C-alpha positions as CSV (number, residue, x, y, z in Angstrom):
1,M,5.4,-28.8,80.0
2,D,6.3,-27.6,83.4
3,R,6.6,-24.1,84.4
4,K,10.4,-24.0,84.3
5,N,10.8,-25.2,80.8
6,R,8.0,-23.2,79.3
7,P,9.2,-20.5,76.8
8,R,8.9,-17.1,78.3
9,T,7.0,-14.7,76.3
10,R,6.5,-11.0,77.1
11,R,3.5,-9.2,76.4
12,K,4.6,-6.5,73.9
13,K,2.4,-3.5,74.0
14,G,2.0,-1.5,70.8
15,V,-0.3,1.0,69.2
16,S,-3.7,-0.3,68.5
17,P,-4.7,-0.6,64.8
18,V,-7.3,2.1,65.3
19,I,-4.8,4.7,66.6
20,A,-2.3,3.7,63.9
21,A,-4.9,4.4,61.3
22,L,-5.9,7.7,62.8
23,L,-2.2,8.8,62.9
24,L,-1.7,7.8,59.3
25,V,-4.7,9.8,58.2
26,A,-3.7,12.9,60.2
27,I,-0.1,12.8,58.7
28,A,-1.6,12.5,55.2
29,V,-4.0,15.4,55.8
30,A,-1.2,17.6,57.2
31,G,1.0,16.8,54.1
32,A,-1.9,17.6,51.7
33,I,-2.5,20.9,53.5
34,V,1.2,21.9,53.3
35,T,1.4,20.9,49.6
36,H,-1.8,22.7,48.8
37,S,-0.6,25.9,50.3
38,W,2.7,25.8,48.5
39,V,1.1,25.1,45.1
40,M,-1.6,27.8,45.5
41,S,1.1,30.5,46.5
42,M,3.2,29.5,43.4
43,I,0.1,29.6,41.1
44,S,-1.0,33.0,42.5
45,N,2.5,34.5,41.9
46,Q,2.9,33.1,38.4
47,G,-0.7,34.1,37.5
48,E,-0.2,37.7,38.3
49,Q,3.1,37.7,36.4
50,A,1.4,36.1,33.4
51,Q,-1.2,39.0,33.4
52,T,1.5,41.7,33.4
53,A,2.6,42.8,30.0
54,I,4.4,46.0,29.0
55,R,5.9,47.1,25.6
56,V,8.1,49.9,24.5
57,D,6.2,52.3,22.3
58,I,8.9,55.0,21.7
59,M,12.7,55.0,22.5
60,E,14.1,58.5,22.1
61,F,17.7,59.6,22.6
62,T,18.1,63.3,23.3
63,G,20.7,65.9,24.3
64,T,24.3,66.3,23.7
65,S,25.9,67.5,27.0
66,N,22.9,66.6,29.2
67,V,22.0,63.2,27.7
68,W,18.7,61.4,28.1
69,I,17.1,58.1,26.9
70,N,13.4,58.7,27.0
71,T,11.2,55.6,26.9
72,T,7.5,55.5,26.4
73,I,6.1,52.3,27.9
74,R,2.5,51.0,27.3
75,N,0.8,48.6,29.7
76,V,-0.8,46.0,27.4
77,G,-1.5,43.5,30.3
78,S,-4.6,43.0,32.4
79,V,-3.2,44.3,35.7
80,Q,-1.3,47.4,36.8
81,A,2.4,47.3,36.0
82,V,5.0,48.8,38.2
83,I,8.4,49.5,36.7
84,S,11.1,48.7,39.3
85,T,14.4,48.6,37.4
86,V,15.9,49.8,34.1
87,Y,19.1,48.5,32.7
88,V,21.1,50.2,29.9
89,T,24.0,48.2,28.5
90,L,26.6,50.0,26.5
91,T,28.5,48.5,23.6
92,N,31.6,48.0,25.8
93,G,29.6,46.0,28.3
94,T,29.2,48.6,30.9
95,V,25.7,48.3,32.5
96,Y,23.9,51.3,34.0
97,T,21.1,50.4,36.5
98,Q,18.3,52.6,37.8
99,Q,16.0,51.3,40.5
100,Y,12.7,53.0,41.1
101,A,11.1,53.0,44.6
102,S,7.7,54.4,43.7
103,G,5.7,56.5,41.3
104,N,6.1,54.2,38.3
105,T,2.7,52.5,38.2
106,I,1.1,52.2,34.8
107,N,-2.5,51.4,34.7
108,V,-4.0,49.0,32.1
109,G,-3.9,50.6,28.7
110,D,-2.0,53.6,29.8
111,T,1.5,54.8,28.8
112,M,4.3,56.3,30.9
113,E,7.5,57.9,30.1
114,I,10.7,56.7,31.9
115,C,13.7,58.9,31.5
116,F,17.2,57.6,31.9
117,G,20.0,60.2,31.8
118,T,22.6,62.1,33.6
119,S,20.6,62.4,36.8
120,E,20.0,58.7,37.0
121,A,23.3,57.4,35.7
122,P,26.9,58.2,36.8
123,T,28.4,61.4,35.3
124,D,30.3,59.4,32.7
125,F,27.1,58.2,31.0
126,A,26.7,59.4,27.4
127,W,25.2,57.8,24.4
128,T,27.1,57.6,21.1
129,P,25.4,58.4,17.9
130,N,24.5,55.5,15.6
131,T,25.1,52.9,18.3
132,A,22.8,50.1,19.5
133,Y,22.1,49.8,23.2
134,K,20.5,46.9,25.1
135,I,17.8,48.3,27.3
136,K,15.9,46.1,29.7
137,M,12.9,47.1,32.0
138,I,11.7,44.9,34.8
139,T,8.4,45.1,36.7
140,D,8.0,44.6,40.4
141,N,6.8,41.0,39.8
142,G,9.6,40.1,37.5
143,F,8.1,40.6,34.0
144,A,10.8,41.9,31.7
145,V,10.9,43.6,28.3
146,E,14.2,44.2,26.6
147,G,15.5,45.1,23.2
148,N,18.3,46.6,21.2
149,Y,17.7,50.2,20.4
150,K,19.9,52.3,18.0
151,S,20.7,55.9,18.8
152,P,20.2,58.4,16.0
153,S,23.2,59.4,13.8
154,S,23.5,62.9,15.2
């Protein structure tokens, strides 16, 4: 074949197999590190929540004009519990919420009294005798305890 009729081939340059293998390994390692970090943060957060446990020992409705719902909470978990929010749902569906910024840390095995009343709720808050209320308490890491509690008949 003469030079004129010979097929023209270009020399294509590409990444050498060694460099390609190193790039694939680096991408795989970076993906593994990102996945590991994400999984470990998720496990850490859920692990702490799993160790948190509170229970209501006493639910007491007091007062007539200055009404209160006093709740004694016991920390039965293995880490400190911090009460962050209390919800009181009336029978008509009205929900009163109280958020606590600080001072509601319960050590393991200890109890604490949380008061919900006229100073925490709007002025129209009043409990009705012989009525069940849904009360929910949430810790700072999302653990919740709730129940229906009946007010006394008088």
